[in-house]
Every structure is written in C-alpha cells, then in structure tokens.
C-alpha positions as CSV (number, residue, x, y, z in Angstrom):
1,M,17.3,-156.2,3.2
2,T,13.5,-154.8,3.3
3,R,12.8,-151.2,3.0
4,T,11.1,-149.2,5.5
5,P,7.9,-147.6,4.3
6,A,7.8,-144.1,3.8
7,R,4.0,-143.7,4.6
8,P,4.3,-143.0,8.4
9,H,6.9,-140.3,7.5
10,A,4.8,-138.9,4.9
11,A,1.8,-138.7,7.4
12,L,3.8,-137.3,10.3
13,I,4.9,-134.2,7.7
14,A,1.4,-133.7,7.0
15,L,0.0,-133.8,10.5
16,L,2.7,-131.1,11.6
17,C,2.0,-128.7,8.6
18,A,-1.7,-129.0,9.7
19,C,-0.9,-128.0,12.9
20,L,1.3,-125.0,11.7
21,L,-1.3,-123.7,9.7
22,A,-3.7,-123.8,12.5
23,G,-1.5,-122.0,14.9
24,C,-1.1,-119.4,12.2
25,S,-4.5,-118.7,11.2
26,K,-5.6,-118.3,15.0
27,P,-5.9,-114.9,15.9
28,S,-2.9,-114.2,18.7
29,D,-4.1,-111.5,21.5
30,M,-1.2,-109.0,22.6
31,T,-1.1,-107.4,26.1
32,L,0.0,-104.1,26.7
33,G,0.3,-103.2,30.9
34,G,-2.7,-106.0,31.2
35,R,-4.8,-104.6,28.3
36,K,-5.6,-107.0,25.4
37,L,-4.9,-105.4,22.0
38,A,-6.6,-105.9,18.7
39,P,-4.8,-108.5,16.6
40,G,-2.3,-107.1,14.1
41,A,-1.9,-103.9,16.4
42,A,1.4,-103.1,17.3
43,P,1.7,-102.5,21.1
44,V,2.6,-98.8,22.1
45,P,6.6,-98.7,23.6
46,G,6.5,-97.4,26.8
47,G,9.6,-95.6,29.0
48,V,11.9,-94.4,25.8
49,A,13.2,-90.2,26.1
50,G,12.1,-88.1,23.3
51,Q,9.1,-90.6,22.4
52,T,6.0,-89.1,20.5
53,L,3.0,-90.8,20.1
54,S,-0.1,-89.7,18.1
55,T,-3.7,-88.9,19.7
56,A,-5.5,-92.0,20.0
57,A,-3.0,-93.9,21.0
58,P,-3.5,-95.0,24.8
59,A,-1.5,-93.6,27.4
60,I,2.2,-94.2,27.8
61,P,3.1,-97.0,30.6
62,R,5.1,-95.1,33.2
63,T,7.8,-97.6,33.5
64,S,10.3,-95.5,34.9
65,D,10.9,-92.7,37.6
66,T,12.9,-90.7,35.8
67,L,10.8,-89.4,32.9
68,A,9.4,-86.1,32.3
69,Y,6.1,-86.4,30.3
70,E,4.5,-83.7,28.2
71,H,1.2,-83.9,26.6
72,V,-0.1,-81.4,23.6
73,V,-3.9,-82.1,22.4
74,S,-5.6,-80.2,20.1
75,I,-9.2,-79.7,20.2
76,E,-12.2,-78.2,17.7
77,L,-15.0,-76.6,19.0
78,G,-18.2,-74.6,18.0
79,K,-17.2,-70.8,18.2
80,V,-19.6,-70.2,21.1
81,D,-18.0,-72.9,23.5
82,I,-13.8,-71.9,22.8
83,A,-14.0,-68.7,25.4
84,K,-16.4,-70.8,27.8
85,R,-14.4,-74.0,27.7
86,V,-11.4,-72.1,28.5
87,V,-13.0,-70.9,31.9
88,E,-14.3,-74.4,32.4
89,V,-10.5,-75.9,32.2
90,Q,-9.0,-73.3,34.4
91,N,-11.9,-73.7,37.5
92,A,-11.4,-77.5,37.0
93,C,-7.5,-77.0,37.2
94,A,-8.1,-74.7,40.4
95,S,-10.7,-76.3,42.1
96,N,-9.7,-80.2,42.6
97,K,-6.5,-80.3,45.1
98,E,-5.9,-83.7,43.8
99,F,-5.1,-82.6,40.6
100,E,-2.1,-80.6,41.9
101,C,-2.6,-78.4,39.0
102,T,-0.7,-75.1,38.3
103,L,-1.5,-72.9,35.5
104,L,1.1,-71.6,33.6
105,D,-0.2,-69.8,30.5
106,I,-3.6,-68.7,29.0
107,V,-4.1,-67.3,25.6
108,T,-7.3,-66.3,23.9
109,E,-8.1,-64.4,20.6
110,G,-11.1,-63.2,19.0
111,G,-9.4,-61.5,16.4
112,R,-11.7,-61.1,13.0
113,G,-14.6,-63.3,14.5
114,V,-12.1,-66.1,14.6
115,P,-11.7,-67.2,18.4
116,S,-9.4,-69.7,19.6
117,G,-7.5,-70.4,23.0
118,T,-4.3,-72.1,24.8
119,I,-3.9,-73.5,28.1
120,R,-0.8,-74.2,29.6
121,M,-0.6,-76.3,32.8
122,R,1.4,-78.7,35.1
123,L,-0.9,-81.3,36.9
124,A,-0.3,-84.6,38.5
125,P,-0.4,-87.6,35.7
126,A,-4.2,-88.9,37.1
127,A,-5.5,-85.4,36.2
128,V,-4.2,-85.6,32.4
129,E,-7.4,-87.7,31.1
130,P,-9.8,-85.9,33.6
131,I,-8.8,-82.1,32.5
132,I,-8.7,-83.5,28.7
133,A,-12.1,-84.9,29.0
134,V,-13.5,-81.5,30.4
135,A,-11.8,-79.6,27.2
136,V,-13.1,-81.9,24.6
137,K,-16.9,-82.0,26.0
138,G,-19.0,-81.2,22.7
139,G,-15.6,-81.4,20.5
140,E,-13.4,-83.3,19.0
141,I,-9.3,-84.2,19.5
142,V,-7.7,-83.7,16.4
143,N,-4.2,-84.1,17.2
144,R,-2.4,-85.4,20.6
145,N,1.1,-85.8,21.0
146,T,2.7,-87.5,24.1
147,H,6.9,-86.7,24.7
148,A,8.7,-88.3,27.0
149,E,12.1,-86.7,28.3
150,D,14.5,-88.9,30.5
151,L,15.7,-86.9,33.3
152,A,18.0,-89.9,35.0
153,Q,21.0,-88.3,34.2
154,P,20.6,-85.0,35.3
155,I,19.1,-86.5,38.6
156,A,22.1,-88.8,38.6
157,D,24.6,-85.6,38.6
158,T,22.8,-83.7,40.9
159,E,22.5,-86.2,43.8
160,R,26.1,-87.0,43.3
161,E,27.1,-83.2,43.4
162,L,24.7,-82.6,46.7
163,A,26.1,-85.8,48.4
164,L,29.5,-84.3,47.7
165,M,28.7,-81.0,48.9
166,T,26.9,-82.1,51.9
167,T,30.1,-84.5,52.9
168,H,32.2,-81.4,52.6
169,R,29.9,-79.2,54.7
170,D,29.8,-81.8,57.3
171,R,33.7,-82.2,57.5
172,L,34.2,-78.1,57.8
173,T,31.4,-78.1,60.6
174,E,33.8,-80.7,62.5
175,L,36.9,-78.4,61.8
176,Q,35.2,-75.4,62.9
177,K,34.7,-76.9,66.4
178,R,38.4,-77.5,67.1
179,K,39.9,-75.2,69.8
180,D,43.4,-74.7,68.3
181,L,42.2,-72.7,65.1
182,S,43.2,-69.1,64.7
183,V,41.0,-66.0,64.5
184,D,41.9,-65.7,60.7
185,Q,41.2,-69.6,59.9
186,L,37.8,-69.4,61.7
187,I,36.8,-66.8,59.4
188,A,38.0,-68.2,56.4
189,M,36.3,-71.5,57.1
190,S,33.2,-69.6,58.0
191,K,33.4,-67.8,54.5
192,E,33.9,-71.4,52.9
193,L,31.1,-73.0,55.0
194,A,28.5,-70.0,53.7
195,T,30.0,-70.6,50.1
196,V,29.1,-74.5,50.5
197,Q,26.0,-74.4,51.9
198,T,24.6,-71.8,49.2
199,Q,25.6,-74.3,46.9
200,I,23.9,-77.3,48.6
201,D,20.6,-75.1,48.7
202,A,20.8,-74.3,45.1
203,L,21.5,-78.4,44.5
204,N,18.3,-78.8,46.6
205,T,16.6,-76.4,44.2
206,Q,17.2,-77.9,41.4
207,R,16.3,-81.5,42.4
208,A,13.1,-80.1,43.5
209,N,12.6,-78.9,40.1
210,L,13.6,-82.3,38.3
211,R,11.6,-84.4,41.1
212,R,8.7,-81.7,40.0
213,R,9.3,-82.4,35.9
214,V,9.1,-86.1,36.6
215,D,6.3,-86.4,39.4
216,N,4.0,-84.1,37.3
217,D,3.0,-83.6,33.8
218,L,3.3,-80.6,31.5
219,L,-0.5,-80.5,29.6
220,T,-1.0,-77.9,26.5
221,I,-4.3,-77.7,25.1
222,T,-5.4,-75.6,22.2
223,L,-8.7,-75.0,21.4
224,S,-9.7,-73.9,17.9
225,L,-12.6,-73.6,15.1
226,P,-13.1,-76.6,12.8
227,R,-11.8,-76.3,9.4
228,E,-15.2,-75.9,7.8
229,E,-16.0,-73.6,10.4
230,F,-12.5,-71.4,10.0
231,E,-13.0,-71.2,6.1
232,R,-16.7,-69.9,6.7
233,E,-15.2,-66.9,9.2
234,Q,-13.1,-66.1,6.6
235,H,-14.2,-63.1,4.6
236,P,-11.3,-61.0,2.7
237,V,-13.4,-58.1,1.4
238,R,-15.1,-57.3,4.4
239,D,-12.1,-57.6,6.5
240,S,-10.2,-55.0,4.2
241,L,-13.4,-52.9,4.3
242,R,-12.9,-53.0,7.9
243,S,-9.3,-52.3,8.3
244,F,-9.5,-49.6,5.4
245,P,-10.2,-46.7,8.0
246,G,-7.5,-47.8,10.3
247,Q,-4.6,-48.4,7.5
248,V,-5.4,-45.0,6.0
249,W,-5.0,-43.5,9.2
250,E,-2.0,-45.5,9.6
251,G,-0.3,-44.5,6.4
252,F,-1.0,-40.8,7.6
253,G,0.8,-41.3,10.6
254,M,3.6,-42.5,8.8
255,V,3.8,-39.7,6.2
256,I,3.6,-37.6,9.7
257,D,6.5,-39.6,11.5
258,F,8.8,-39.3,8.6
259,I,8.2,-35.4,7.9
260,S,8.9,-35.2,11.8
261,Y,12.2,-36.9,11.2
262,F,13.4,-35.6,7.9
263,L,12.6,-32.0,9.0
264,P,15.4,-31.3,11.2
265,W,17.6,-32.7,8.5
266,L,16.2,-30.0,6.3
267,L,17.4,-27.4,8.7
268,V,21.0,-28.6,8.4
269,I,21.0,-29.7,4.7
270,I,19.7,-26.6,3.3
271,P,22.0,-24.1,4.9
272,G,24.7,-26.5,4.3
273,L,23.8,-26.4,0.4
274,V,23.8,-22.8,0.4
275,L,27.3,-22.4,2.0
276,L,28.4,-24.8,-0.6
277,R,27.5,-23.1,-3.2
278,L,29.0,-19.8,-2.1
279,F,32.0,-21.5,-1.2
280,W,32.3,-23.1,-4.8
281,R,31.4,-19.6,-6.5
282,W,34.4,-18.3,-4.5
283,M,36.9,-20.7,-5.4
284,S,35.6,-20.6,-8.6
285,R,36.3,-16.6,-9.0
286,W,39.8,-17.2,-7.0
287,I,41.0,-19.7,-9.6
288,A,39.8,-17.4,-12.6
289,R,41.5,-14.5,-11.1
290,R,44.5,-16.0,-10.3
291,E,45.0,-17.8,-14.0
292,A,44.1,-13.8,-15.4
293,R,47.5,-12.8,-13.6
294,L,49.5,-15.7,-15.2
295,P,51.8,-14.1,-17.7
296,R,50.8,-15.7,-21.4
C-alpha cells in the first residue's frame, strides 16, 4: 500500500497562511455615513439616547426622528474679541431665517478684567456648524459635547392620549346632536366637551413642544480667555487693593446694621434687667423679714 505524499498539503497550508497575513497587513477602510475613516479609527455611534461625544468627533448621524440633540461648545478667544463675538453670534442667529434660530440666554461678564460670554439658542440642525464657525473665528474649540435624548416614548404617549381624547370628543359631538336629550344632559355634555377640548389643546401644545425639540437642536456656546491669558489677568494684590475701600465701607455698613437691629432689644432688655434686680431685692428682703419673725 502506497502512502500519499504530504508535500501538496504543506504547500496548501503555507499558501493559506500567506493569504491571511496579507489580509491582516492591508489597511481596511471603514465608512460612517458614506465617509471613510482612517485605519484603526472607531466609528462614532449614532442614534443613542443620552449619548455624549467629544469635540473633535464628527457630527452624530441622525438615524432617528425622535432624538433631541443638545450641543455644548467651549471656545477660547482673545480678551478684545469676546464681547464682539457675542454680538456677531447674536446677529448671525437673528439675521438668517433659514437657521430658525431663537435666542434663549445671553450672558456676558467682565468683572476684574476677565471677560466671558455664554449664548444659548435653539436652531435648525443645519445651522449648528455655521453658528459655531462664526463663534470660533480667530479662536479655538477646547471642548465640544453632543448629547442626544430619545423622546420616542413621550411622543408615543402624547399621540396615544391625543387620539383617545379626539375620539372621545367626536363621540360627545355626535351624542350632542340627539334630540331626545334633556336640558340638564345637554349642559353636562357641554361641560364635558369643553373639558375634553381643553385637554386636547394641552396635548397639542405638548406634542408641538416635543416636535420642536426634535426638529431643532439646542446649542450652548461658552466664550472665555485662554488659560495663559486668564492667569496673566489674575492680580490678587491689585484686586485686593481695588476692593479694599468697598470692603471697609461694607464692614461699616454691617456694624450699623447690627446696631440698628440690636438697639430696640436694648430698650427692652435694660428696663427688664432693672425690674428683675428690683424684684430680686424685694424678694430677698421679704425672705429676710419672714425668717426674722420665726421663733428660734
């Protein structure tokens, strides 16, 4: 009986190993939303409620129509640019109707020579990047977070309640058309119909608010000085000397306030102490006279 030579099997195994090694060494291209990622880069997950991403990551792919997005961007700018940039962002938000931008909060501070600004707005998703580009001009993004909240359950609950209340209203409207109803029944039905219509209006408002949160993103931009410039603006001795007169007058004011609050109590406490002393002396004399009368 002849034995089959093992060389062909060894050659086949070597060829398979070479193919596997070649496949591992070849860089693979991953795609995210039609965009190629660098080798070894992890794709950004999208459509996850409560998701938070860091700044340099690309925008989250919008894979659901029930996600409400919120962006928080921190930008470092020069001292002379912060106040001007707040106005520029405000104008960019208000001037472009396609942005559907609504300003919610504008806060500017400039205490002790350290300016800062915060702008909060609700706007169309396509307007997020243009507004950020206006804010970061001449500066640097140091932090950027994007948070997505899933509103699928609140939207479904609102739609279900709205459908039930609408059906109830339609039935009441049909019953109200009957001619065999008494006056009391008509009055009771009218009151119920008014109550149902009020609930429907409230649900419509709630649904509109939920859809606005989904259709428009919430963007918060914080403008501040770079760390190095912020530290240069810190002068503890100078700040203390500047605040010294104010603190002295504030101390005098606190003393005056204390006296003004305590003075009425003195008008009550001092006569009370005098009366208490007189009463004690009278009691002492009365006790002494009583003891003197007792037989020994």
